[in-house]
C-alpha positions as a Markdown table, in Angstrom:
| # | Residue | x | y | z |
|---|---|---|---|---|
| 1 | Unk | -192.0 | -168.3 | 132.4 |
| 2 | Unk | -190.7 | -171.3 | 133.0 |
| 3 | Unk | -191.4 | -174.3 | 131.4 |
| 4 | Unk | -192.4 | -172.1 | 128.0 |
| 5 | Unk | -191.3 | -172.4 | 124.7 |
| 6 | Unk | -190.7 | -169.3 | 122.3 |
| 7 | Unk | -192.4 | -169.0 | 119.3 |
| 8 | Unk | -192.1 | -166.9 | 116.2 |
| 9 | Unk | -194.8 | -164.4 | 115.5 |
| 10 | Unk | -195.3 | -166.2 | 112.2 |
| 11 | Unk | -195.1 | -169.0 | 112.8 |
| 12 | Unk | -197.8 | -168.2 | 115.6 |
| 13 | Unk | -200.2 | -167.0 | 112.8 |
| 14 | Unk | -199.8 | -169.9 | 110.6 |
| 15 | Unk | -200.8 | -172.3 | 113.4 |
| 16 | Unk | -204.1 | -169.8 | 113.6 |
| 17 | Unk | -205.0 | -169.3 | 110.2 |
| 18 | Unk | -204.8 | -173.1 | 110.3 |
| 19 | Unk | -206.9 | -173.6 | 112.4 |
| 20 | Unk | -209.4 | -170.9 | 111.4 |
| 21 | Unk | -209.7 | -172.1 | 107.7 |
| 22 | Unk | -210.7 | -175.7 | 109.1 |
| 23 | Unk | -213.2 | -174.7 | 110.9 |
| 24 | Unk | -214.4 | -173.1 | 107.4 |
| 25 | Unk | -213.6 | -169.1 | 107.9 |
| 26 | Unk | -213.0 | -167.3 | 104.9 |
| 27 | Unk | -208.6 | -166.2 | 104.0 |
| 28 | Unk | -209.8 | -162.7 | 104.6 |
| 29 | Unk | -211.4 | -163.4 | 108.2 |
| 30 | Unk | -208.8 | -165.9 | 109.0 |
| 31 | Unk | -206.0 | -163.7 | 108.7 |
| 32 | Unk | -208.0 | -160.5 | 110.3 |
| 33 | Unk | -208.3 | -162.8 | 113.1 |
| 34 | Unk | -205.1 | -164.2 | 113.8 |
| 35 | Unk | -203.3 | -160.6 | 113.2 |
| 36 | Unk | -205.0 | -159.1 | 115.5 |
| 37 | Unk | -204.6 | -162.5 | 118.2 |
| 38 | Unk | -200.6 | -162.9 | 117.2 |
| 39 | Unk | -200.4 | -158.9 | 117.7 |
| 40 | Unk | -201.7 | -158.9 | 120.6 |
| 41 | Unk | -199.4 | -161.5 | 122.0 |
| 42 | Unk | -196.3 | -159.4 | 120.2 |
| 43 | Unk | -197.5 | -157.4 | 122.9 |
| 44 | Unk | -197.3 | -158.4 | 126.2 |
| 45 | Unk | -201.2 | -158.8 | 126.9 |
| 46 | Unk | -201.0 | -163.2 | 126.8 |
| 47 | Unk | -204.7 | -163.3 | 128.1 |
| 48 | Unk | -206.3 | -161.9 | 124.8 |
| 49 | Unk | -204.0 | -163.8 | 121.9 |
| 50 | Unk | -203.8 | -167.6 | 121.5 |
| 51 | Unk | -204.8 | -168.2 | 124.9 |
| 52 | Unk | -208.0 | -167.3 | 123.7 |
| 53 | Unk | -208.4 | -169.9 | 121.1 |
| 54 | Unk | -209.6 | -172.9 | 123.2 |
| 55 | Unk | -212.6 | -170.5 | 124.4 |
| 56 | Unk | -213.2 | -169.8 | 121.2 |
| 57 | Unk | -213.0 | -173.5 | 120.4 |
| 58 | Unk | -215.8 | -173.6 | 122.9 |
| 59 | Unk | -217.9 | -171.7 | 121.3 |
| 60 | Unk | -217.4 | -173.0 | 118.4 |
| 61 | Unk | -218.3 | -176.5 | 119.7 |
| 62 | Unk | -221.2 | -174.9 | 121.3 |
| 63 | Unk | -223.4 | -173.5 | 118.1 |
| 64 | Unk | -222.5 | -169.7 | 120.1 |
| 65 | Unk | -219.2 | -169.2 | 117.1 |
| 66 | Unk | -220.5 | -168.9 | 113.3 |
| 67 | Unk | -216.6 | -169.1 | 111.4 |
| 68 | Unk | -218.4 | -168.4 | 107.9 |
| 69 | Unk | -220.3 | -165.5 | 109.0 |
| 70 | Unk | -219.7 | -162.1 | 107.1 |
| 71 | Unk | -220.9 | -159.0 | 109.3 |
| 72 | Unk | -223.5 | -156.5 | 107.5 |
| 73 | Unk | -225.0 | -153.1 | 107.8 |
| 74 | Unk | -228.6 | -153.0 | 110.1 |
| 75 | Unk | -228.0 | -149.2 | 110.0 |
| 76 | Unk | -226.3 | -146.2 | 108.4 |
| 77 | Unk | -227.3 | -142.8 | 110.5 |
| 78 | Unk | -224.8 | -140.5 | 109.4 |
| 79 | Unk | -222.1 | -140.2 | 112.1 |
| 80 | Unk | -223.5 | -143.8 | 113.8 |
| 81 | Unk | -223.6 | -147.2 | 112.1 |
| 82 | Unk | -225.2 | -150.4 | 113.4 |
| 83 | Unk | -223.1 | -153.8 | 112.7 |
| 84 | Unk | -224.4 | -157.2 | 113.0 |
| 85 | Unk | -221.8 | -159.4 | 114.2 |
| 86 | Unk | -223.6 | -162.8 | 112.5 |
| 87 | Unk | -222.1 | -165.0 | 115.1 |
| 88 | Unk | -218.7 | -163.8 | 113.9 |
| 89 | Unk | -215.7 | -165.1 | 116.0 |
| 90 | Unk | -215.6 | -161.0 | 117.3 |
| 91 | Unk | -212.3 | -159.8 | 115.4 |
| 92 | Unk | -213.8 | -159.7 | 111.9 |
| 93 | Unk | -217.3 | -157.4 | 113.0 |
| 94 | Unk | -215.0 | -155.4 | 115.9 |
| 95 | Unk | -212.1 | -154.5 | 112.6 |
| 96 | Unk | -215.1 | -153.9 | 110.5 |
| 97 | Unk | -216.9 | -151.2 | 112.8 |
| 98 | Unk | -213.5 | -149.7 | 114.1 |
| 99 | Unk | -212.9 | -149.0 | 109.7 |
| 100 | Unk | -216.5 | -147.9 | 109.6 |
| 101 | Unk | -215.9 | -145.6 | 112.6 |
| 102 | Unk | -213.2 | -143.9 | 111.6 |
| 103 | Unk | -213.9 | -143.3 | 108.1 |
| 104 | Unk | -216.7 | -141.3 | 109.3 |
| 105 | Unk | -214.7 | -139.1 | 111.6 |
| 106 | Unk | -212.9 | -138.3 | 108.4 |
| 107 | Unk | -215.7 | -137.4 | 106.2 |
| 108 | Unk | -217.5 | -135.7 | 110.4 |
| 109 | Unk | -215.4 | -135.3 | 112.5 |
| 110 | Unk | -216.8 | -137.8 | 114.9 |
| 111 | Unk | -217.5 | -141.4 | 113.9 |
| 112 | Unk | -219.6 | -143.7 | 116.1 |
| 113 | Unk | -219.6 | -147.7 | 115.1 |
| 114 | Unk | -221.7 | -150.5 | 117.3 |
| 115 | Unk | -221.2 | -154.4 | 116.7 |
| 116 | Unk | -223.9 | -156.6 | 117.9 |
| 117 | Unk | -224.8 | -160.4 | 117.4 |
| 118 | Unk | -220.6 | -160.8 | 118.1 |
| 119 | Unk | -218.3 | -162.9 | 120.1 |
| 120 | Unk | -215.1 | -162.3 | 122.0 |
| 121 | Unk | -212.5 | -159.4 | 120.5 |
| 122 | Unk | -209.7 | -159.8 | 121.5 |
| 123 | Unk | -208.3 | -157.1 | 123.5 |
| 124 | Unk | -210.4 | -153.8 | 123.4 |
| 125 | Unk | -206.6 | -151.7 | 123.0 |
| 126 | Unk | -206.5 | -153.4 | 119.5 |
| 127 | Unk | -208.6 | -151.4 | 118.2 |
| 128 | Unk | -207.9 | -148.1 | 119.9 |
| 129 | Unk | -204.5 | -148.4 | 118.5 |
| 130 | Unk | -205.9 | -149.6 | 114.6 |
| 131 | Unk | -207.5 | -145.4 | 115.0 |
| 132 | Unk | -204.9 | -144.3 | 116.4 |
| 133 | Unk | -202.2 | -145.0 | 113.9 |
| 134 | Unk | -204.2 | -142.8 | 112.0 |
| 135 | Unk | -204.0 | -140.3 | 113.2 |
| 136 | Unk | -207.4 | -140.6 | 115.5 |
| 137 | Unk | -208.3 | -140.1 | 119.3 |
| 138 | Unk | -210.4 | -143.7 | 120.1 |
| 139 | Unk | -212.6 | -145.3 | 122.7 |
| 140 | Unk | -213.3 | -149.3 | 122.2 |
| 141 | Unk | -216.0 | -150.7 | 124.5 |
| 142 | Unk | -216.9 | -154.5 | 124.6 |
| 143 | Unk | -219.4 | -156.4 | 127.1 |
| 144 | Unk | -218.4 | -160.3 | 127.5 |
| 145 | Unk | -220.1 | -163.3 | 129.6 |
| 146 | Unk | -220.4 | -163.1 | 132.9 |
| 147 | Unk | -217.9 | -163.2 | 135.5 |
| 148 | Unk | -217.9 | -159.7 | 137.7 |
| 149 | Unk | -219.8 | -160.1 | 140.8 |
| 150 | Unk | -221.0 | -157.0 | 142.0 |
| 151 | Unk | -220.3 | -155.2 | 144.7 |
| 152 | Unk | -222.0 | -157.3 | 147.3 |
| 153 | Unk | -222.9 | -159.7 | 145.3 |
| 154 | Unk | -222.4 | -163.4 | 145.1 |
| 155 | Unk | -222.9 | -164.8 | 141.3 |
| 156 | Unk | -221.6 | -163.3 | 138.4 |
| 157 | Unk | -223.7 | -160.8 | 136.4 |
| 158 | Unk | -221.4 | -158.3 | 134.3 |
| 159 | Unk | -218.8 | -159.4 | 132.1 |
| 160 | Unk | -214.7 | -157.9 | 132.9 |
| 161 | Unk | -216.3 | -155.4 | 130.0 |
| 162 | Unk | -213.0 | -153.9 | 129.1 |
| 163 | Unk | -212.3 | -150.0 | 128.6 |
| 164 | Unk | -209.9 | -149.1 | 125.7 |
| 165 | Unk | -208.4 | -145.5 | 124.8 |
| 166 | Unk | -206.0 | -144.4 | 122.5 |
| 167 | Unk | -203.9 | -141.4 | 121.1 |
| 168 | Unk | -201.8 | -140.3 | 118.2 |
| 169 | Unk | -199.0 | -138.4 | 119.3 |
| 170 | Unk | -196.4 | -137.3 | 116.4 |
| 171 | Unk | -194.7 | -141.0 | 116.8 |
| 172 | Unk | -197.1 | -143.5 | 115.2 |
| 173 | Unk | -195.6 | -146.1 | 117.3 |
| 174 | Unk | -196.3 | -144.4 | 120.8 |
| 175 | Unk | -199.4 | -143.3 | 120.4 |
| 176 | Unk | -201.1 | -143.2 | 124.1 |
| 177 | Unk | -203.4 | -146.4 | 124.8 |
| 178 | Unk | -205.1 | -147.7 | 127.9 |
| 179 | Unk | -206.2 | -151.0 | 128.0 |
| 180 | Unk | -208.2 | -152.1 | 131.0 |
| 181 | Unk | -210.6 | -154.9 | 132.6 |
| 182 | Unk | -213.2 | -153.5 | 134.5 |
| 183 | Unk | -213.0 | -156.3 | 136.8 |
| 184 | Unk | -209.4 | -156.3 | 139.3 |
| 185 | Unk | -207.7 | -158.5 | 136.3 |
| 186 | Unk | -209.2 | -160.1 | 132.8 |
| 187 | Unk | -209.8 | -164.2 | 133.1 |
| 188 | Unk | -207.4 | -164.5 | 131.2 |
| 189 | Unk | -204.9 | -163.2 | 134.1 |
| 190 | Unk | -206.9 | -166.0 | 135.7 |
| 191 | Unk | -205.8 | -168.7 | 133.3 |
| 192 | Unk | -202.6 | -167.6 | 132.9 |
| 193 | Unk | -202.3 | -168.4 | 136.8 |
| 194 | Unk | -203.6 | -171.3 | 136.6 |
| 195 | Unk | -201.6 | -172.9 | 134.2 |
| 196 | Unk | -198.4 | -172.1 | 135.8 |
| 197 | Unk | -200.2 | -173.1 | 138.9 |
| 198 | Unk | -199.7 | -170.4 | 141.0 |
| 199 | Unk | -202.0 | -168.7 | 143.5 |
| 200 | Unk | -204.3 | -165.7 | 143.4 |
| 201 | Unk | -203.5 | -162.4 | 145.0 |
| 202 | Unk | -206.4 | -161.0 | 147.5 |
| 203 | Unk | -208.9 | -159.0 | 145.2 |
| 204 | Unk | -208.7 | -160.9 | 141.6 |
| 205 | Unk | -211.2 | -163.3 | 141.9 |
| 206 | Unk | -214.6 | -164.1 | 144.9 |
| 207 | Unk | -215.6 | -167.1 | 146.1 |
| 208 | Unk | -219.0 | -168.4 | 147.0 |
| 209 | Unk | -220.1 | -166.4 | 149.7 |
| 210 | Unk | -218.3 | -163.2 | 148.7 |
| 211 | Unk | -214.8 | -164.1 | 150.4 |
| 212 | Unk | -211.5 | -164.1 | 147.9 |
| 213 | Unk | -210.4 | -166.9 | 145.7 |
| 214 | Unk | -207.0 | -167.4 | 146.3 |
| 215 | Unk | -206.5 | -170.8 | 144.8 |
| 216 | Unk | -206.0 | -170.8 | 141.1 |
| 217 | Unk | -208.2 | -173.9 | 139.6 |
| 218 | Unk | -210.6 | -173.2 | 141.7 |
| 219 | Unk | -211.8 | -169.4 | 140.2 |
| 220 | Unk | -210.8 | -170.7 | 137.1 |
| 221 | Unk | -213.8 | -172.9 | 137.0 |
| 222 | Unk | -215.9 | -171.2 | 139.4 |
| 223 | Unk | -215.7 | -167.7 | 136.9 |
| 224 | Unk | -216.6 | -165.1 | 139.7 |
| 225 | Unk | -214.0 | -162.0 | 139.2 |
| 226 | Unk | -213.9 | -158.9 | 141.1 |
| 227 | Unk | -215.1 | -155.4 | 139.9 |
| 228 | Unk | -211.6 | -152.9 | 139.8 |
| 229 | Unk | -210.4 | -152.0 | 143.5 |
| 230 | Unk | -211.2 | -155.7 | 144.8 |
| 231 | Unk | -213.4 | -154.2 | 147.2 |
| 232 | Unk | -216.1 | -151.9 | 148.7 |
| 233 | Unk | -213.0 | -149.9 | 150.6 |
| 234 | Unk | -210.9 | -150.1 | 148.0 |
| 235 | Unk | -213.0 | -148.2 | 145.0 |
| 236 | Unk | -214.6 | -151.7 | 143.4 |
| 237 | Unk | -217.9 | -149.6 | 143.7 |
| 238 | Unk | -216.1 | -147.9 | 140.9 |
| 239 | Unk | -215.3 | -150.7 | 138.9 |
| 240 | Unk | -219.0 | -151.8 | 139.0 |
| 241 | Unk | -219.6 | -148.4 | 137.9 |
| 242 | Unk | -217.7 | -148.6 | 134.9 |
| 243 | Unk | -218.9 | -152.2 | 134.1 |
| 244 | Unk | -222.5 | -151.4 | 134.3 |
| 245 | Unk | -221.4 | -148.2 | 132.1 |
| 246 | Unk | -220.2 | -150.7 | 129.2 |
| 247 | Unk | -223.0 | -153.1 | 129.4 |
| 248 | Unk | -224.8 | -150.0 | 128.8 |
| 249 | Unk | -222.9 | -148.9 | 125.5 |
| 250 | Unk | -222.3 | -152.8 | 123.7 |
| 251 | Unk | -225.2 | -154.8 | 125.3 |
| 252 | Unk | -228.3 | -152.5 | 125.7 |
| 253 | Unk | -227.9 | -150.0 | 123.5 |
| 254 | Unk | -226.6 | -152.4 | 120.6 |
| 255 | Unk | -229.8 | -154.9 | 120.8 |
| 256 | Unk | -227.0 | -157.3 | 121.9 |
| 257 | Unk | -229.0 | -158.1 | 125.7 |
| 258 | Unk | -226.9 | -158.8 | 128.4 |
| 259 | Unk | -229.3 | -162.5 | 129.3 |
| 260 | Unk | -228.1 | -163.8 | 125.6 |
| 261 | Unk | -224.7 | -164.9 | 125.6 |
| 262 | Unk | -224.3 | -162.6 | 122.9 |
| 263 | Unk | -221.1 | -160.2 | 122.4 |
| 264 | Unk | -221.7 | -156.7 | 121.9 |
| 265 | Unk | -219.3 | -154.1 | 121.0 |
| 266 | Unk | -219.4 | -150.0 | 120.9 |
| 267 | Unk | -216.0 | -147.8 | 119.1 |
| 268 | Unk | -215.9 | -143.9 | 119.9 |
| 269 | Unk | -213.5 | -142.2 | 117.4 |
| 270 | Unk | -212.8 | -138.6 | 117.1 |
| 271 | Unk | -210.8 | -136.3 | 115.0 |
| 272 | Unk | -208.6 | -134.1 | 116.1 |
| 273 | Unk | -208.7 | -132.1 | 113.4 |
| 274 | Unk | -212.2 | -131.1 | 113.6 |
| 275 | Unk | -211.4 | -129.6 | 117.1 |
| 276 | Unk | -208.2 | -127.3 | 116.2 |
| 277 | Unk | -205.1 | -127.3 | 114.3 |
| 278 | Unk | -203.6 | -131.3 | 114.1 |
| 279 | Unk | -199.8 | -130.3 | 114.8 |
| 280 | Unk | -201.2 | -128.0 | 117.8 |
| 281 | Unk | -202.8 | -130.7 | 119.0 |
| 282 | Unk | -199.8 | -133.1 | 119.3 |
| 283 | Unk | -197.8 | -130.6 | 120.4 |
| 284 | Unk | -200.1 | -130.1 | 123.3 |
| 285 | Unk | -200.0 | -133.5 | 124.4 |
| 286 | Unk | -196.2 | -134.0 | 123.7 |
| 287 | Unk | -196.1 | -131.3 | 126.2 |
| 288 | Unk | -198.1 | -132.9 | 128.7 |
| 289 | Unk | -196.9 | -136.9 | 128.1 |
| 290 | Unk | -193.3 | -135.3 | 128.5 |
| 291 | Unk | -194.2 | -132.9 | 131.7 |
| 292 | Unk | -195.9 | -136.6 | 133.4 |
| 293 | Unk | -192.3 | -138.6 | 132.2 |
| 294 | Unk | -190.5 | -136.2 | 133.7 |
| 295 | Unk | -191.8 | -136.8 | 137.1 |
| 296 | Unk | -189.8 | -137.3 | 139.9 |
| 297 | Unk | -190.2 | -141.3 | 140.4 |
| 298 | Unk | -189.8 | -142.3 | 143.7 |
| 299 | Unk | -187.7 | -145.4 | 143.0 |
| 300 | Unk | -185.5 | -143.9 | 140.7 |
| 301 | Unk | -185.3 | -147.8 | 138.5 |
| 302 | Unk | -189.1 | -147.3 | 137.9 |
| 303 | Unk | -189.7 | -143.7 | 136.3 |
| 304 | Unk | -193.4 | -142.5 | 135.0 |
| 305 | Unk | -194.4 | -144.3 | 131.7 |
| 306 | Unk | -197.7 | -142.8 | 129.9 |
| 307 | Unk | -200.6 | -146.1 | 128.9 |
| 308 | Unk | -199.1 | -147.9 | 125.9 |
| 309 | Unk | -194.8 | -148.1 | 126.9 |
| 310 | Unk | -194.8 | -151.9 | 128.3 |
| 311 | Unk | -197.0 | -152.6 | 125.5 |
| 312 | Unk | -194.3 | -151.2 | 123.3 |
| 313 | Unk | -191.3 | -152.1 | 124.9 |
| 314 | Unk | -192.5 | -156.1 | 125.2 |
| 315 | Unk | -193.7 | -156.0 | 121.3 |
| 316 | Unk | -189.6 | -154.7 | 120.4 |
| 317 | Unk | -188.8 | -157.7 | 122.7 |
| 318 | Unk | -190.8 | -160.5 | 121.1 |
| 319 | Unk | -190.3 | -159.4 | 117.1 |
| 320 | Unk | -186.7 | -160.1 | 118.5 |
| 321 | Unk | -187.7 | -163.3 | 120.5 |
| 322 | Unk | -190.3 | -164.8 | 120.0 |
| 323 | Unk | -193.9 | -164.9 | 121.9 |
| 324 | Unk | -193.7 | -167.4 | 124.9 |
| 325 | Unk | -196.0 | -169.8 | 125.3 |
| 326 | Unk | -196.6 | -172.1 | 128.8 |
| 327 | Unk | -196.2 | -176.2 | 127.9 |
| 328 | Unk | -199.6 | -175.9 | 128.9 |
| 329 | Unk | -201.2 | -173.5 | 126.7 |
| 330 | Unk | -199.2 | -175.7 | 123.5 |
| 331 | Unk | -201.1 | -178.6 | 124.3 |
| 332 | Unk | -204.3 | -176.7 | 124.9 |
| 333 | Unk | -203.7 | -175.5 | 121.2 |
| 334 | Unk | -202.5 | -179.0 | 120.0 |
| 335 | Unk | -206.1 | -180.6 | 121.3 |
| 336 | Unk | -208.0 | -177.4 | 119.7 |
| 337 | Unk | -206.1 | -178.9 | 116.4 |
| 338 | Unk | -207.1 | -182.2 | 117.3 |
| 339 | Unk | -210.7 | -181.3 | 117.2 |
| 340 | Unk | -211.4 | -179.4 | 114.7 |
| 341 | Unk | -208.6 | -181.4 | 112.2 |
| 342 | Unk | -205.8 | -178.5 | 111.6 |
| 343 | Unk | -202.1 | -179.5 | 111.8 |
| 344 | Unk | -200.5 | -179.0 | 114.7 |
| 345 | Unk | -197.2 | -176.7 | 113.3 |
| 346 | Unk | -195.8 | -175.7 | 117.1 |
| 347 | Unk | -192.8 | -177.7 | 118.5 |
| 348 | Unk | -192.0 | -177.6 | 121.7 |
């Protein structure tokens, strides 16, 4: 990245916990949120790590985020549980709910945990990976603030509503890990382009007439994103349909409600051992992945990869070299520190 500094992961973690504790978060909750955000940045998903901190500060300022909140269980029906996030930063109730779903999957073969009354929980894939590290298959979903413009529409009516899926392999460091927005890109990618002063490709954002918006600054302000596919001809109706599915599971099913500025999450965890011998499952999965990796590439320099490969490789690189932050983001973090009364410890 041009005009960027590199920050060690432990320093970034300390900066985040310094801010969160200044807000009044319990140390345990501050550590949970900071860990998830830093590991997200390590994996290269820059749109959902520390780059979200200014947004979280805005939620706090507006009274939509309660830093002192502790999630509680509202309903527990054996394999299924509903958690009230109590307006906490979303990482905290999402982590709690994923732990519950994993434990239920160990006991029953399947565990379902939903969260209501929450906030943005970062990268959906982080929670899916958390389950994979415990030998589980997982689907992680969340709704979010309205950014997606439905096909044939002009105004945002759904969130980026990501879908994440994981499956454990024999190598715990390399699960299958799909993490995708149901918009063409996550809003954070627009923010990254804005900070870098770069235009947007067609199909990312939509202007007020329903056409493509290429100016990243205008797109950042307007907050109108295209469904996955970009246009009807390229399959945007499929992205729109998937976003609606996520909205129903995360907002309607949980009671969060899509029109109340409340966020909900949904986690489905499956224990492969409930269906078949675990070793047999992993052997067949290994064969499947080998067959995909062995597919003859169109370009020998770009072999077929498995979802999760780029994130794994980026994590190795950034653990060694540090996490890049453009100067614009550094200044945004400085402003958060000034507003919250936290010490600014990043240095350019």
